N, C-alpha and C positions, 0 to 999 in steps of 0.2 A: 402178428397179422391176424385179423379175425378169420374164423374158419367158415363163416357163413358166405354164401355167394353175394358178390357184389356187382351190380350191373350198371353202375354209374359211368358215364362218359369222362374218361380221365386223360390229362396230358402226360401222366406219369404213373407208374405203378405205386411210387411212394404216396400218391394222393388217396389211396385206399383208406388210409388213417387220416381222419379229418382234424382240423386245428382244435375243435372242441373237445376231442378225446383227451383223457388225461395221460400224462406222460409217465414213463416209469419212475422218474425222479419224484414226481408229484405223489404218486402212490406210495413211495418210500417214506415221505415225510409224514404223510397222513397216518402211517402205521408205525411211528418211531416209538411209541409207547408199549407196543405189543410184545410180550415176552413169549417166546416159544416154550411149549411144554417139553420137558426133558424125557425122552424115552431111552431105555437101555437098548442097545443093539450092537451087533458086530459092526463097528465103524469101518473096518477095512473092507469088508464084504459090501457094505452099504455104498462106500465110495466106488468100489469097482462096478457094482450095478449101475450107479449113476453115470459113470464114465461110458459104459457100453450102451446105455439106453439112448437111441435118437430122440430128437425132439418130436413132439406128438404129430406135427405136421410135415415132417421132413420127408424128402425122397432121395434116393441115391442115383445120381446122374449116370446113365448108361445101362440101366436095367429095363428101361421102357422101350417099346418098339413103336416107330412112327411111320405113318403111311402118308405120302404127299401127293396131292393130285393138283395139276395146274391146268387151266384153261387159258385160251387166248394168244396174244402176240408174243413175239420172241422177247420183248422186253419183260413181259410177264414170266416167261420161262427163265430168263436170267435171274429174276427175283427168286423163283422157286429154286434154282440151282444154289444161290447163295444161302437160303434159308436151310436147305439140306446140308450144305457144307458146315455151317456153324453148329448144327445140332450134332452132326457126326463127330465133329472135332471136339465137342464137349463130353461125347460118350455115349450119346443115344444111338440106337440101331435103326437105320432107315431101311424099311422093309417094302417090297413090292407086293406083299400080300395083305390086302386091306383087312380081312377078317382076323389076321393074326396080330393086328396093331393094337397098342393101347390107346393111341390118339391119332385122330385124323387132322392134318394140316391141309385145308382146302383154300387153294389160291385162285380167286375168281377172275372172270372177265365181264365187262359190263357193255360190250359193243353191241350185242344183239340179245333179244328175248331168249332164244333157245340156250345160249350159254349160261345166262343166269338160271334158267330153268333146271338145267343139269346140276348146276351149283346147289340150288334149293333142295332138289331131290337128294343129293349126296348128304346134306345135313340131316334131312329126315331119316335117311338110311342109317347114318351114324348114331343118331338118337335111338332108333329102334334097336340097335345092336348094343346099345349102352357104352358107346365110345366116347372118350373125352374129345372135345372139338376145339380147334382153333381156326378162325378163318381170316383170310388175307385177300390181297389184290383189290381190284377197282370197285367191285360191288359194295362191300362194306365200308370202304373209304368215301364212296359218294353218298351213300344212304345208310349210315350206321344204326338208324332208329327204326329200321324195318321190323315188323312183328316177328318175322321168322329168325331174326339175329339176336332176339332178347335173350339175355343170360349167357351169350357166347363171347369168349375172348376174341379180340380183333388186333391184328396187326396192320397198321397203316402202311401205304406203299413206300412211305420214307422212313419206316421205322423197322425195316427188316433186320437190322443189325441187333434188335432187342428180342429176337425170336427165342432164344434160349431162356430168358427171363419169363417170357409169356407162356411157354410150354410148361415150365417148371410149376408156375403158379396154377396154371389150369389142372395139371395133374393133381395138385393139392386140393382142388375144389373151388378155387377162386375164379372169378370172371374178371379179366383185365383187358383194357382197351387203350392202345396206343395210337393215336390218330394226329399227332402233331406234325409240323414242318420243321425241317432242319435249316437253321439260319446261321450266318456268320456276319456279325455286325449288322444286323438288319437285312442282309441279302439272303435271299432263298438259295439253298443249295440243291445240287442235282439229286441228292439222296444219299444213301449210306455209302460208306467207304468202298472203293472198288478193290481194295486189297484183302477183303474179308475171306476167310475159308469158303470153298465152293465144291460142289460135286457136279461136274458136267454130265448132262444126259448123254452126250457123245464126247468121249475124251478128246477127240480130234478136233472139235469145234468149240470155239470160245465166243460167247455172245457178250458184247460190251455195249452197255447203254451210255450213249455219249451226252445225252441230256434227257430231262423229263419234262412233260408238258408241252404246250405249244403257244404260239401267238395269235391263233384263230379263235373263232367264236361260232363254229358251225351249229346250226340250229338243231341238227339231229344227234348231236355227239354227247354222249354221256361220259366219255372218258375224260373229258375236260374238267368234269366236276371232281374226278378222282385225282388226276395228275396235275391239274391246275396250269398255271403259266409257265413259261419257258424258264428252265434253270439248267445251265450247262456245267459239265465237269471241266476243270481246267485241262489244256492240252497235255501238260507234263504227266498228270495222273493217268490219263488215257494211254499215253505212250508207255509208261511203266506198266500198266496192266497188259498191254500187247507183249511186251518183252517177257514178262513173267510167263505168260501163256505159251510163247514159243519154247521157253526153257523147260516146260512141262510137256512137251511133245505135240502141241496143238498145231495143225497144219492149215487150218482155215479160221478166219475171223469174221464175224458178222457184227457190223455196227447197226445199232437199233435205237429207236426213239419214237415218239409220236410224230416227229417231223425232223429228220436229219438236216434238211435244208436250212432250217432256222438255227442250227447249231451256232453258238458263240455270240449271237446279236446281243446277248445280256451281259457278256463279259468283254466285249471289245475284239472279238475275233471272228472267224468265219469257217465254214465246212472246208473249203479248199486248203487253208493253211493247216488244219488239222490233218487232212489226208496226206499231204506232202510229208509232214512229220512222220506219220505212221508208215508210209511207204519205205522210208529209210531203215526202219528196224524189221521189215518182213523178210525172212530168209528166202533165198532163191527156191522156187517150186511151190512155196506156200502162197496162199491166196486171200484177198481181202474182198468181202461182199458188203456193198453199201445198202443201207435200208431205205425205207419209204421216205419220200420227200414231196411235199406239195409244190405245185408249179410256181406260186408267187416268189418264193425265196431262191429257187434254183435259177430263175431267170437273170438274177444278178451276176451269176458266176458260170454261165454257159460255157464260155472259152476255156476257163480253167478247168471246169469239170470234164470237158471233152479230152483235154490233155491227160488227166487223171485216169479216166475210163479207158484210155488207150495204153496204160501202163501194163506191163507183162504180168505183174503181180496183183493186179486188180481186175476182178471180174467186169467184163463189158456189159453191165446189167444195171438197170435202174427201175425202181417201182414208183410210178407217179400216178396217183389215183386222180381220175378225171370226174368220176361220180355221175355226170350226166353231160350230154353234148348240147343241152339247151341253155342258153344264157339266162332265160327267165327262171328256169329251175335253179341254176347255180346262185342266182341272185337270192332266191328264197332259202337256199342252203347257207348263205353268207360265206360263200367259198373264196371270195376276193380274188377272183380271176375269171376270165371268159374263155370260151372254147378256143378262140385264136391264140390266146396265151398258151394254152396247153399244146396245141398244134406246133406253135413256134418252137417250143422246147423239144418236142419229139422230132420234127423235121431237121433241126439243127443237129441234134445228137446222131440221128441215123446217117446225116451227111459226114459229119466229123469223125465219127466212131463207127466204121463199116461193120455191119453184122450185129450191132448192139441188140440186146434183148430189152424191150420195154414192156413192163408189166403194168397192168392198171385195175382199177376198181370201178364198178358201175352199181348204182342203186337203182332198182326198179320200183316204180310206184310211189315216189316221193310226193307229199301232198301238194295238189296243185298241178302235177304232171299231166298234160294232155296227150292225146294220141299222136298229135304233131311233135310234141316234145320228145316222145319216145322214139318215133321215127328218125329223128336227128340222131339219137344216140345209136340206133341200128346201123345208120349210114357211116358213122365214125368207125364202128367195129368193122364193117365191111371194107372201109377204105384202108385201115391200118393192119387189119388181121393180126391182132395182138396174139403173140403165142401164149401168153399167160394172162388170163383175165378172170378176176374174182367177181362174180355176179351175185348180188344180195338183194333179196326182197326187202323193201323197207318195213322196219319194226319201229313203232312209236315207243321211245324210251321215257319213262316217267321223269318229269321234271324238266324235260327239254322243251324249247319253244315249238319245235316240229310236232310234238305230241298234242299241242293244242289247235294245230291247224286242221283244216277240213281234210279228211283222209280219203285217199283213193279206194274204191271198194276192193276188198279182199281178193275177190275172184279175178278182178282186173290186174291186181298185182301179181298174182300167181301166173296168169296167162302172159303177162309181159316178161316175167322171169323165164318161162318156158320158150317163149319166142326168141329171146335174145340167147339163150342157151343153144337153140337149134342153129342159129347163125354162127355162133362160136364153134360148134362141132362140124360146120359145113366145110371148113378148109383144114388142110394138113400142113401145119408150118415147118416140118422137118423132112418132107419127101425129098426135096432137092438136095439134101445133104448126104443121101446115100452114096457111098463110094468115097467119101472124103476120109483123110487121115487126121485124127485129132489127138492132141495131148489132153488127158483127163485126169483129174485128182479125184481118187477113190476115198470116200469118207463114211459110208454106212451101208447097212444091209437093206435090201427091198423089203417092202411090207410082207410079201409072199415068201420071203426067205430063199427065193430062187436065185438071185442075182446080188451082186454088189451095185451100189449106186455111186456113180461118179458125176462130175461136171465138167464141161469143157470151158473155154475162155469166156464164152458168153452165158455162162451158168445155165446151160441147156442140160437136161438130165440125160446121162448115157448109162445104160446097164451093161455091165461086164461080167464075165464068168466069176464065180466064187472061188478065187484063189487067194488063200490067206496071205500070200506074199504081195498082193496088191493093196491091201488095206493101209490106208494113210500115205500111198505112194502116187506118184505121177506116172501115168502110164500111157503109152502111145497105142492107139487102136484104130481099125478100120470100120467105118460105119457100114453095116450091112442091112439094117432094118429100122424102120421108124414107126411111131405111133403117134397119137394126138399129143401126149405129154412126155415123150421119151424117145430115145434112139437106142439101138444095140450096137455095141462096138466088140469086135474080136481083136485081142491083144496082137500086135505085130510080133512075129516069132523072134526076129532078131533085134527087137527094140530093147533099149535099156530102161529098167524100172528104176526111176529116180525117187529118192527119199528126201522130201523137203524138210522134214522135222530135224531140228538140231539137237533133240534129245528124244529118249524113249517115250511114248505116251504114258499117261498114267493109267492103271487098270480101272476098268468099269467100276464106279462106285467109290474109287479112292478120292480122298479129300485133296483138293488143290489149295495152294497158298500156305502149306506148312513146309518148314524147312526139313531136309532129308532126315536129319538125326532125330527130330521130333516125330516125324511120320513113322520111322522105324520103331521108335519107342512105343508109339500108340499101337502099331500093328502088333507088337509083342504083347502088349497089355491085353488087347482083345483077343488074341489067339490063345492066351493062357487062361482066358475065361475070367479075368479080373473085371471088376466093375469100377476101378478107379477112373475118375473123370479125366477127360482130355485137357481139363483145366488144370490138373495136377502137373507139377514140374517134371521135366525130363532132363536128367544130367548125363553128360558124356565128358570124356577127357578134353574135347575140343570146344564144347558149347554147353550153354545152359539156356534153356528157353522155358518161360512160363506164360501161358496165354492168359492175358487179363481177364480176371473174373468179372462178370457183369456186375453193375452197381448193386443190384439186389442182393446178390451173394456176398458182396463185401459187407454189406450191412447186416446180413445174417451171421457172418464170421464175427463181426464186431459184437453182436448181441451175444453170441455163444462165448466169447471171451470174457465178456462182462459177467455172464451167468456163471462161468467157472470161477471167476475171482470171488463172487458172492458166496458161492457154494464153499470156497476154501475158508472164507471169514466165518461161515455158518458152522463149518466142521470145528474151527478152532474155538468157537463159542461152546459148542456141545462139549468139546474135550475138557475146557475150563470149568463148566458147570459140573461135569461129571466127577471131575478130580476134587 
């Protein structure tokens, strides 16, 4: 492979070598009449030196440190966890110290300008610190030819299973871009396999992407350019992933996608069918959280969704973005529903699922939004008093239809965002729950490290004392205090602490998806300081496992084998001439 940097847009790494380039066999026949000059040397020493000398552009997997930064949604976070897992399983060290890393893997989000600005600034900083860079996520997938991405290696959102290859080539100095779509007999797939190695950011929480893309064409959305149209994973693959997660000590599963409500419409099934299958494999005390769904597709399944959201192992929580309470604005957004549709969904679920938490999103200052339009949105928030509300100032994303529309003045957008935030903070959603006794599942530590974070049946945040015995457990608490975004609970003294996990959770940073014997073998290798790749085989009396080498490394192995064979022939020729 050439050592010079290559910045061509490629479907595959192998495309770095063009069809016009001469092949090894061509070069061999051109030089068939060349007779090498015989030189006297210690042939045994010569062969030993050649055997120990690595190829000029080789790297040893496992000696480089990689820092991974992810922006954006839970789908993107899941992708980041998969990439970290594959790299660690292959032998690389994942570090939390950016300055200590040899390579930065930057996994981007294209939803809003600030997220892309952070991504761009991180690239600049990496270049200033002379780090190797690989970029991933929705930004480079949607716009790979942006100036600030020139010369950088890119992993497309459906190519995360090739991350090891891209990282190795980048470390060698090559620029590689994999942006293709995964297909099966012409049908677009949901993405990379779900059973790949993974490092969960939180060992107690598994994020499962049930589909990628969506069926909408919202005029403000850049994510559609990256994730594309709807492509769903088969139900059996999703159920198998959930089973594996529980076997690794997970006690909470998040289902995520660009629109969970549209799941299955491309493969002849639907979201309720998937959820009922998943509920069958959730251990008692473990919980399932459903991700964001747009109103149009959930309308078809309201009765069934209400039954599922009442299930004791499913959080009574649903994220339904409304974006605006003005039908004229929704029409300009091409949201494919009206405010009455949104209200119908919310009203029905609040009636059939008592206490349900409805989270929603609102965009302030969309092009063409009038003061009257905005006031309609304010009235909606005042009426429903959403306990979880994501307020976003509109940012025109390049290449979207909304970016070409007449924009609302920046000052007006800022003021509307402030006004709506003021309305949101005018009510306290949890004050009436003080004095309640609740069952909560403890899964993480608070940002200030003063409490553990738990969630009750309605996925409302409850802070509990930092007792290590509570982590990953279902605990009964009495609510004694509330804030805007949380409650505080005191564990009941005589209450039983219930362990929902069917297995001990993996340690933080441990690779998911590897069989026990192989994981132990890998741990022994790393603890002994060996740089042997995790792609190396691990033998035991009961099992033998070999991680499949990526295609690029198979090719490298083949070239090395051919090279050694040629070297042996050359040695035989030297010996013959010398004698």
